[in-house]
C-alpha positions in Angstrom: 0.1 39.1 -8.2 0.7 38.8 -4.4 3.1 36.3 -3.1 1.9 33.7 -0.6 3.0 34.5 2.9 6.2 32.7 4.0 6.3 30.8 7.2 9.7 32.2 7.7 8.3 35.8 8.0 7.5 35.8 11.7 10.4 38.0 12.4 14.2 38.0 12.8 16.1 35.3 14.6 15.9 37.2 17.9 12.2 37.5 17.6 11.9 33.8 16.9 13.9 32.9 20.0 11.8 35.3 22.1 8.6 33.7 20.7 9.9 30.3 21.5 10.8 31.3 25.0 7.4 32.7 25.5 5.8 29.5 24.5 8.0 27.4 26.8 7.0 29.7 29.6 3.4 29.5 28.7 3.4 25.6 28.8 6.2 24.3 30.9 6.9 20.6 31.2 5.2 20.4 34.6 1.9 21.4 33.1 2.3 18.9 30.3 2.8 16.2 32.8 -0.3 17.4 34.6 -2.3 16.7 31.4 -1.3 13.0 31.8 -2.8 12.7 35.2 -6.3 11.6 34.0 -4.7 9.0 31.7 -2.6 7.6 34.5 -5.6 7.4 36.9 -7.7 5.7 34.3 -4.9 3.2 33.5 -4.5 2.4 37.2 -8.2 1.8 37.7 -8.4 -0.3 34.6 -5.5 -2.5 35.7 -7.4 -3.5 38.8 -10.6 -4.3 37.0 -11.8 -7.9 36.8 -12.7 -8.0 33.1 -9.3 -8.4 31.6 -8.2 -4.8 31.2 -4.7 -5.2 32.6 -3.1 -5.5 29.1 -5.1 -2.5 27.8 -3.9 -0.5 30.8 -0.3 -1.5 30.3 -0.5 -0.7 26.6 -2.0 2.7 27.3 0.7 3.5 29.9 3.5 2.5 27.6 2.0 4.6 24.8 1.9 7.6 27.1 5.5 7.2 28.1 6.6 6.7 24.5 4.7 9.8 23.4 6.4 11.9 26.0 9.9 10.5 25.2 9.6 10.5 21.4 8.1 14.0 21.0 10.5 15.5 23.6 13.4 14.0 21.7 12.0 15.3 18.4 11.6 18.8 19.8 15.2 18.7 21.0 16.5 17.6 17.6 14.4 20.0 15.6 14.9 23.2 17.7 18.5 23.9 16.7 17.7 22.8 13.1 14.8 25.2 12.8 16.7 28.2 14.3 19.9 27.7 12.5 20.9 30.5 10.2 22.5 28.1 7.7 19.9 25.6 6.6 21.3 22.5 4.7 19.2 21.3 1.8 21.1 18.0 2.0 20.2 17.5 5.6 16.5 18.5 5.2 15.9 16.3 2.1 17.9 13.4 3.7 15.8 13.6 6.8 12.5 13.4 4.9 13.3 11.1 2.1 16.1 8.9 3.5 14.8 8.5 7.1 11.0 9.3 7.4 10.0 7.9 4.0 11.7 4.5 4.2 10.6 4.0 7.8 7.0 4.8 6.9 7.0 2.5 3.9 8.2 -0.3 6.2 5.4 0.5 8.7 2.8 0.4 5.9 3.9 -3.1 4.9 4.2 -4.3 8.5 0.6 -3.4 9.3 -1.0 -5.9 6.8 -1.8 -9.4 7.9 -0.5 -10.7 4.5 2.6 -9.8 2.5 4.5 -10.9 -0.6 8.0 -10.5 -2.0 8.4 -6.9 -3.2 5.8 -5.4 -0.8 8.3 -3.0 0.7 9.6 -1.9 -2.7 6.1 -1.3 -4.0 5.1 0.7 -0.8 8.3 2.7 -0.9 7.9 3.6 -4.6 4.2 4.5 -4.2 4.7 6.5 -1.1 7.7 8.3 -2.6 5.9 9.3 -5.8 2.9 10.6 -3.8 5.0 12.5 -1.3 7.4 14.0 -3.8 4.6 15.2 -6.1 2.4 16.8 -3.4 5.2 18.1 -1.2 6.8 19.8 -4.3 3.5 21.6 -5.1 3.1 22.6 -1.4 6.7 24.0 -1.1 7.1 25.6 -4.5 3.5 26.5 -5.4 1.6 27.2 -2.2 3.9 28.1 0.8 6.8 29.4 -1.3 9.2 29.5 1.6 12.6 31.1 1.4 14.8 29.1 1.1 12.6 26.4 -0.4 14.4 23.7 1.6 13.7 25.4 5.0 13.3 22.6 7.5 10.6 24.6 9.3 8.4 24.0 6.2 9.7 20.7 4.5 9.9 18.5 7.6 6.5 19.2 9.2 4.7 19.2 5.8 6.5 16.0 4.8 5.7 14.4 8.1 2.0 15.1 7.8 1.8 13.9 4.2 3.8 10.7 4.9 1.9 9.8 8.1 -1.5 10.1 6.5 -0.5 8.4 3.2 1.0 5.6 5.3 -2.3 4.9 7.0 -4.2 5.0 3.7 -1.7 2.7 2.0 -1.8 0.1 4.8 -5.6 0.0 4.6 -5.5 -0.4 0.8 -2.8 -3.0 0.8 -4.6 -5.1 3.4 -7.9 -4.8 1.5 -6.4 -5.8 -1.8 -4.3 -8.7 -0.5 -7.4 -10.0 1.4 -9.5 -9.7 -1.7 -6.9 -11.6 -3.9 -6.1 -14.2 -1.4 -9.3 -15.0 0.4 -12.1 -13.6 -1.7 -10.8 -14.2 -5.2 -13.9 -15.9 -6.7 -15.0 -13.0 -8.9 -11.4 -12.3 -10.0 -10.9 -15.9 -11.0 -14.2 -16.0 -13.0 -13.2 -12.8 -14.9 -9.7 -14.2 -15.6 -11.2 -17.5 -16.8 -13.4 -15.6 -19.3 -10.4 -13.7 -20.7 -10.0 -10.7 -18.5 -6.6 -9.1 -18.1 -5.3 -8.8 -14.5 -6.2 -5.1 -14.6 -9.8 -5.8 -15.7 -10.2 -8.7 -13.2 -8.9 -6.6 -10.2 -10.6 -3.3 -11.1 -13.3 -3.7 -8.5 -10.9 -4.9 -5.8 -8.6 -1.9 -6.6 -11.5 0.5 -6.4 -12.6 -1.0 -3.1 -9.0 -0.7 -1.7 -8.7 3.0 -2.8 -12.1 3.8 -1.3 -11.1 2.2 2.0 -7.8 4.2 2.0 -9.5 7.5 1.4 -12.6 7.1 3.6 -10.9 8.4 6.8 -9.7 11.5 4.9 -13.0 12.1 3.2 -14.9 11.7 6.4 -12.6 14.1 8.2 -12.9 16.7 5.4 -16.7 16.5 5.5 -17.0 17.4 9.2 -13.9 19.5 9.8 -14.7 22.8 11.3 -18.2 21.7 12.3 -17.5 19.4 15.2 -13.9 20.4 16.1 -11.0 22.7 15.2 -8.4 20.5 13.5 -5.1 19.8 15.1 -2.8 22.0 13.0 -5.1 25.0 13.1 -5.5 24.6 16.9 -1.7 24.6 17.3 -1.3 27.7 15.2 -4.1 29.6 17.0 -2.6 28.6 20.4 0.8 29.9 19.1 -0.6 33.3 18.3 -1.5 33.1 14.6 -4.8 34.6 13.4 -7.7 32.1 12.8 -7.8 33.2 9.2 -4.2 32.4 8.6 -4.4 29.2 10.6 -7.5 28.1 8.7 -5.9 28.7 5.3 -2.9 26.6 6.1 -5.2 23.9 7.5 -7.2 23.9 4.2 -4.0 23.6 2.2 -2.7 20.7 4.4 -6.0 18.8 4.0 -6.0 19.2 0.2 -2.4 18.0 0.1 -3.0 15.1 2.4 -6.0 13.9 0.3 -4.0 14.2 -2.9 -0.9 12.5 -1.5 -2.9 9.6 0.0 -4.8 9.1 -3.3 -1.7 9.2 -5.5 0.5 7.1 -3.2 -2.3 4.5 -2.7 -3.1 4.3 -6.4 0.5 3.8 -7.4 1.0 1.2 -4.7 -2.0 -1.0 -5.5 -1.1 -0.7 -9.2 2.4 -2.0 -8.5 0.9 -4.8 -6.3 -1.2 -6.0 -9.3 1.9 -5.9 -11.5 3.9 -7.8 -8.9 1.3 -10.4 -8.0 0.4 -11.4 -11.6 3.1 -12.8 -13.9 3.5 -11.9 -17.6 0.9 -14.5 -18.6 -1.7 -13.1 -16.1 -1.3 -15.9 -13.6 -1.9 -14.9 -10.0 1.1 -15.8 -7.9 -0.9 -17.2 -5.0 2.0 -19.0 -3.4 3.9 -15.7 -3.0 1.3 -14.3 -0.6 2.1 -15.4 2.9 1.2 -14.5 6.5 3.0 -11.3 7.6 5.2 -11.8 10.6 7.1 -8.5 10.3 7.0 -6.4 13.5 5.8 -2.8 13.4 8.1 0.1 13.9 7.0 0.5 17.5 7.9 -3.2 18.2 11.3 -2.7 16.6 12.0 0.2 18.9 10.6 -1.5 22.0 13.1 -4.3 22.3 15.9 -6.0 20.4 14.3 -9.3 21.3 12.0 -9.0 18.4 14.8 -9.4 16.0 16.1 -12.4 17.9 12.7 -14.0 17.9 12.3 -13.5 14.2 15.7 -14.9 13.4 15.0 -17.9 15.6 11.6 -18.7 14.1 13.0 -18.4 10.6 15.8 -20.7 11.4 13.5 -23.1 13.1 11.3 -23.3 10.0 14.3 -24.0 7.8 15.6 -26.6 10.1 12.3 -28.4 10.4 12.1 -28.9 6.7 15.5 -28.3 5.1 16.6 -29.4 1.7 16.8 -33.1 2.6 13.3 -32.8 4.1 11.9 -31.4 0.9 13.5 -34.2 -1.1 12.0 -36.8 1.2 8.5 -35.3 0.7 8.9 -35.4 -3.1 10.4 -38.8 -3.2 8.1 -40.5 -0.7 4.9 -39.2 -2.2 3.4 -41.4 -4.9 3.1 -39.6 -8.3 -0.2 -38.7 -9.9 -1.0 -39.8 -13.4 -4.0 -39.5 -15.8 -5.2 -42.8 -17.3 -7.8 -43.4 -20.0 -10.6 -45.7 -18.8 -13.0 -45.8 -21.8 -13.1 -44.4 -25.3 -16.1 -44.3 -27.6 -14.5 -42.8 -30.7 -17.4 -43.4 -33.1 -19.3 -40.6 -31.3 -16.6 -38.1 -32.2 -17.3 -36.4 -35.6 -13.7 -35.2 -36.2 -10.6 -37.1 -35.3 -8.4 -34.0 -35.4 -7.7 -33.0 -31.7 -8.8 -29.6 -30.7 -6.8 -29.6 -27.4 -3.7 -31.7 -26.7 -2.1 -31.7 -23.3 1.1 -33.6 -22.5 1.8 -32.3 -18.9 4.7 -33.3 -16.7 5.4 -31.3 -13.5 4.6 -31.1 -9.8 1.9 -29.6 -7.6 2.6 -27.2 -4.8 3.4 -30.0 -2.3 6.1 -31.3 -4.5 4.1 -34.3 -5.7 4.9 -35.2 -9.3 2.1 -35.0 -11.8 1.7 -36.4 -15.3 -1.1 -36.3 -17.8 -1.5 -37.0 -21.6 -4.9 -36.2 -23.0 -6.3 -35.2 -26.4 -9.8 -33.8 -26.8 -11.5 -33.8 -30.2 -14.1 -31.5 -31.6 -17.5 -32.2 -30.1 -16.1 -34.6 -27.6 -17.4 -34.7 -24.0 -14.7 -36.2 -21.8 -15.2 -36.9 -18.1 -12.4 -36.6 -15.5 -12.8 -38.6 -12.3 -10.7 -39.5 -9.3 -10.8 -39.3 -5.6 -11.3 -36.0 -3.8 -8.2 -33.9 -3.4 -6.1 -35.8 -6.0 -5.7 -32.8 -8.3 -8.5 -32.7 -10.8 -9.1 -29.0 -10.3 -5.4 -28.4 -10.3 -5.1 -30.0 -13.7 -7.9 -27.9 -15.2 -6.4 -24.7 -13.7 -3.0 -25.7 -15.2 -4.6 -26.3 -18.6 -6.2 -22.8 -18.7 -3.1 -21.2 -17.0 -4.8 -19.8 -14.0 -2.7 -21.1 -11.2 0.9 -20.7 -10.1 0.7 -23.8 -7.8 1.5 -26.1 -10.6 5.1 -26.2 -11.9 5.5 -27.5 -15.4 8.7 -28.9 -16.7 10.2 -27.7 -20.0 8.9 -30.6 -22.2 5.2 -29.9 -21.2 3.2 -29.5 -24.4 -0.3 -27.9 -24.4 -1.8 -27.0 -27.8 -5.0 -25.6 -29.2 -5.7 -26.5 -32.8 -2.0 -27.4 -33.2 -0.7 -24.0 -31.8 1.3 -23.9 -28.6 -0.3 -22.2 -25.6 2.6 -19.8 -25.2 2.0 -18.4 -28.7 -1.5 -17.2 -27.6 -2.0 -14.0 -25.7 -3.1 -15.0 -22.2 -6.5 -13.5 -22.5 -7.1 -15.1 -25.9 -6.0 -18.5 -24.5 -8.5 -18.3 -21.6 -11.2 -17.1 -23.8 -10.8 -20.2 -26.0 -10.0 -22.7 -23.2 -12.6 -21.6 -20.6 -12.5 -22.9 -17.1 -15.6 -22.9 -14.9 -14.6 -23.4 -11.2 -16.8 -25.4 -8.8 -18.8 -24.2 -5.8 -18.1 -20.5 -6.1 -21.5 -19.0 -6.9 -22.5 -18.2 -3.3 -19.2 -16.3 -2.8 -19.6 -14.0 -5.8 -20.5 -10.4 -5.1 -23.5 -8.7 -6.8 -26.0 -10.4 -9.0 -25.8 -12.7 -12.1 -26.9 -9.6 -14.2 -23.9 -7.7 -12.8 -21.5 -10.6 -13.6 -22.8 -10.9 -17.2 -22.5 -7.2 -17.8 -18.9 -7.3 -16.4 -17.9 -10.3 -18.5 -19.1 -8.9 -21.8 -17.6 -5.5 -21.2 -14.1 -7.1 -21.2 -11.9 -6.0 -24.0 -11.6 -9.6 -25.3 -15.4 -9.6 -25.9 -15.7 -6.1 -27.4 -16.3 -7.5 -30.9 -18.8 -10.1 -29.9 -22.3 -9.9 -31.2 -23.7 -12.2 -28.7 -26.8 -11.4 -26.6 -25.7 -13.2 -23.5 -28.7 -12.5 -21.2 -31.2 -13.8 -23.7 -29.2 -17.0 -24.3 -28.6 -17.5 -20.5 -32.4 -17.2 -20.0 -33.1 -19.7 -22.7 -30.8 -22.3 -21.0 -32.3 -21.6 -17.6 -35.8 -22.3 -19.0 -34.6 -25.6 -20.4 -33.3 -26.5 -16.9 -36.5 -25.9 -15.0 -36.2 -22.2 -14.0 -39.5 -20.8 -15.5 -38.8 -17.1 -14.6 -35.1 -16.5 -15.2 -35.5 -12.7 -14.6 -36.4 -13.5 -11.0 -33.0 -15.2 -10.3 -30.9 -12.9 -12.5 -31.6 -9.9 -10.3 -31.0 -11.7 -7.0 -27.8 -11.6 -5.1 -25.6 -14.7 -5.6 -25.6 -15.4 -1.9 -29.4 -15.5 -1.9 -29.6 -18.2 -4.6 -29.6 -21.9 -3.9 -26.6 -24.1 -4.8 -28.5 -25.6 -7.7 -29.6 -22.2 -9.1 -26.1 -20.8 -8.8 -24.6 -23.8 -10.6 -27.1 -23.6 -13.5 -26.5 -19.9 -13.9 -22.7 -20.2 -14.1 -23.0 -23.1 -16.5 -25.5 -21.2 -18.7 -23.1 -18.2 -18.7 -20.2 -20.4 -19.7 -22.2 -22.0 -22.5 -23.0 -18.6 -24.0 -19.3 -18.0 -24.6 -17.7 -18.8 -28.0 -14.8 -20.8 -26.4 -13.3 -23.7 -28.3 -13.0 -25.9 -25.1 -14.9 -25.8 -21.9 -13.2 -27.1 -18.7 -16.1 -27.7 -16.3 -15.5 -28.5 -12.6 -18.4 -30.3 -10.9 -21.0 -28.2 -12.6 -24.0 -30.4 -11.7 -23.2 -31.7 -8.2 -26.0 -29.7 -6.5 -28.7 -30.7 -9.0 -31.4 -33.4 -8.5 -31.5 -36.2 -11.1 -34.3 -34.7 -13.2 -32.6 -31.4 -13.5 -29.2 -33.0 -14.1 -30.8 -35.0 -17.0 -32.1 -31.7 -18.5 -28.6 -30.1 -18.3 -27.0 -33.2 -19.9 -29.5 -33.1 -22.8 -28.6 -29.5 -23.5 -24.9 -30.3 -23.4 -25.3 -33.2 -25.8 -27.3 -31.1 -28.2 -24.8 -28.3 -28.3 -21.9 -30.7 -29.2 -19.3 -28.5 -27.5 -15.8 -29.8 -26.7 -16.0 -30.3 -22.9 -13.7 -31.8 -20.2 -15.9 -32.2 -17.2 -14.9 -33.2 -13.7 -17.5 -35.4 -12.0 -17.8 -37.8 -9.1 -21.0 -39.3 -10.6 -20.1 -42.5 -12.3 -23.5 -42.9 -13.8 -23.3 -39.4 -15.3 -19.9 -40.3 -16.8 -21.4 -43.4 -18.4 -24.4 -41.5 -19.8 -22.7 -38.3 -21.0 -19.1 -38.8 -21.9 -17.5 -40.2 -25.0 -14.3 -40.7 -23.2 -13.5 -41.2 -19.5 -10.3 -40.4 -17.7 -9.2 -41.0 -14.1 -6.5 -39.4 -12.0 -4.8 -42.0 -9.8 -1.7 -42.3 -7.7 0.7 -44.7 -9.4 3.9 -45.0 -11.3 4.6 -42.5 -14.1 
């Protein structure tokens, strides 16, 4: 079996020095500077243009200067290292894994508009696993250099892998954080129906991975057709045969694709683990705007660090501990009060759901609620807009981290504490239907139903969800349900979207339904049809409504959130 050619086999040290001298004579610095002339001319012309190209011109000029300075310094540093007779495995590995890798992980996190505690750790671990795995295969299995830690092999290969994986990771991290923070409707619906965080974020993770790999895949699809790639060009110019250069380029592209895939997959998996707690609650308050400067900004001026420190201190000084206490103490607490009870309509006096909640919302405002729902009871929850009705429902079903409960909070289903249920089992039994999200959901209602009933929590269910959903839709005035089931959510009217989501929720076998403004977009006739169905089903429901007449017609108990003394 023939051994792969070693990149150290170009000749003895004297031959390498002669080869280097020849290259330096072939392309002296004066000619390199000549290559910058078109760039300098274009920058100068752009700076005088009247359409606001001055900043672009300045950025381009600075980038050109940085390129010259940084690559010249790199060449000066690497030249004695590459031509040294005594290579140090400690130095080579330290340069790649203790300098290049941590710096790249920082840059990957700095490029995203959003960040969270632990972002750097997740990026460093993901990038490290991807680079170590693929670089080891390249060094020991493909190139087989002697010695294996030759800086001429490890440093360039490591640099290319790290650079490309960095770009992919930053794209994936930005996509996943954006999906979780600003386009989370589908994820929230899946969680509410009993999905695990992995099931709920599967599509978002797939999208993030696809975005990360798309530049590499696009490049591999056209490489060699529209251009000779960079590494191959460099080897050909340095005297290597096109066949040899092409094979090394193929190897590099395969390693880059594998490294980017592995590093990105590990990173987004770690992100999901970090951003969801042990109960599957999304830590929304941990995701914040990213003010971290990129590596180029750090190297440009020390003022960046001063500005960051000053802005952080300013934020702390503007609020401070005393300021937080003032907010909490001066904000009136929120409490839940019973307004009307019609207990004779309740067939069973044993509570299904009991909630004795005491805590605070994200703003620090204290919150207290004591409510018991009985089997077959329809309870209405009212209160002014923004007072915390949705927050209360999300706290009951354990979907939000914006509500902080104190230790003596008690939430039970059929006499069993919530913490004794698995998170997916709890949400399956205490199902929350958010308000006003239908138009923001991706895909079609058929897609959502298929996703919901593929969840592990529903794998033993014998329900035929589509048929039951269609039956409810016909009762509520949609004569041809198949027509709306195949349409995009964004193409449906608000009323159609509300009826579809409510119909899907009613097909579940949950013990309690927490419904947030499920009929607000319906006309009075359709609203009456929906109410008739709800009454007939005799499900245990806690419904948020701003319609006082609906509360009077439909609910056997009415509760109101108000600001007052707890």
